C-alpha positions as CSV (number, residue, x, y, z in Angstrom):
1,M,176.1,254.6,215.5
2,A,175.0,256.9,218.3
3,F,171.7,256.4,220.0
4,Q,169.9,259.2,221.8
5,S,169.5,257.1,225.0
6,K,169.8,253.6,226.4
7,E,166.0,253.2,226.0
8,H,166.4,254.1,222.3
9,A,169.2,251.6,221.9
10,K,167.2,248.9,223.7
11,A,164.2,249.5,221.5
12,Y,166.4,249.2,218.4
13,W,167.9,245.9,219.5
14,D,164.6,244.5,220.6
15,R,163.1,245.1,217.2
16,N,166.3,243.7,215.5
17,V,166.2,240.5,217.6
18,K,162.4,240.2,217.0
19,L,163.0,240.4,213.3
20,M,165.9,237.8,213.4
21,I,163.8,235.4,215.4
22,S,160.8,235.6,213.1
23,L,163.0,235.1,210.0
24,L,164.8,232.1,211.7
25,I,161.4,230.6,212.4
26,V,160.4,230.9,208.8
27,W,163.7,229.3,207.7
28,F,163.2,226.5,210.2
29,V,159.6,225.8,209.1
30,V,160.7,225.7,205.4
31,S,163.8,223.7,205.9
32,F,162.8,221.3,208.7
33,G,159.0,221.4,208.3
34,C,158.7,221.2,204.5
35,G,161.8,219.2,203.9
36,I,161.3,216.6,206.7
37,L,158.0,216.8,208.6
38,F,155.5,217.6,205.9
39,V,157.4,215.8,203.0
40,D,154.8,213.1,202.6
41,A,151.9,215.6,202.2
42,L,154.0,217.8,199.9
43,N,155.1,214.9,197.7
44,T,151.4,214.5,196.6
45,I,152.0,217.8,194.6
46,Q,154.3,217.8,191.6
47,I,155.8,220.8,189.9
48,G,157.9,220.3,186.8
49,G,157.9,216.6,187.2
50,Y,159.4,216.7,190.7
51,K,157.7,216.1,194.0
52,L,157.3,219.3,196.0
53,G,158.6,217.7,199.2
54,F,161.8,216.6,197.4
55,W,162.2,220.1,195.9
56,F,161.9,221.7,199.4
57,A,164.4,219.3,200.8
58,Q,166.9,219.9,198.0
59,Q,166.4,223.5,196.9
60,G,163.5,225.2,198.8
61,S,165.3,225.9,202.0
62,I,168.3,227.4,200.1
63,Y,166.1,229.7,198.1
64,T,164.2,230.7,201.2
65,F,167.4,231.5,203.0
66,L,168.5,233.8,200.1
67,G,165.1,235.5,200.2
68,I,165.4,235.9,204.0
69,I,168.8,237.6,203.5
70,F,167.2,240.2,201.2
71,V,164.2,240.7,203.5
72,Y,166.5,241.2,206.5
73,A,168.6,243.7,204.7
74,K,165.6,245.7,203.6
75,Q,163.9,245.6,207.0
76,M,167.2,246.6,208.7
77,R,167.7,249.5,206.3
78,K,164.2,250.6,207.2
79,L,164.8,250.1,211.0
80,D,168.1,252.0,210.8
81,R,166.4,255.0,209.2
82,E,163.6,254.9,211.7
83,F,166.1,255.1,214.6
84,G,168.4,257.5,212.9
85,V,171.4,255.2,212.7
86,D,171.6,254.7,209.0
87,D,174.8,255.5,206.9
88,E,173.2,258.3,205.0
């Protein structure tokens, strides 16, 4: 991976860190917020016979994490191409 300049490398890593922080915030909100803080409000909704707050506490954060992995991989592929550091 070779960058054209230090500014180019800094811009790349700034965008990478911004993406990671935003995805971690989403994961935190889903796992902690929906699974703990907002559980009472979400438990008023039922899907498939299960309370939504219970589902988020048990499964929702795991599915969200898996989705975040795919989003991160796709966005990093796009970012690598934009900065000319992709494998292709």
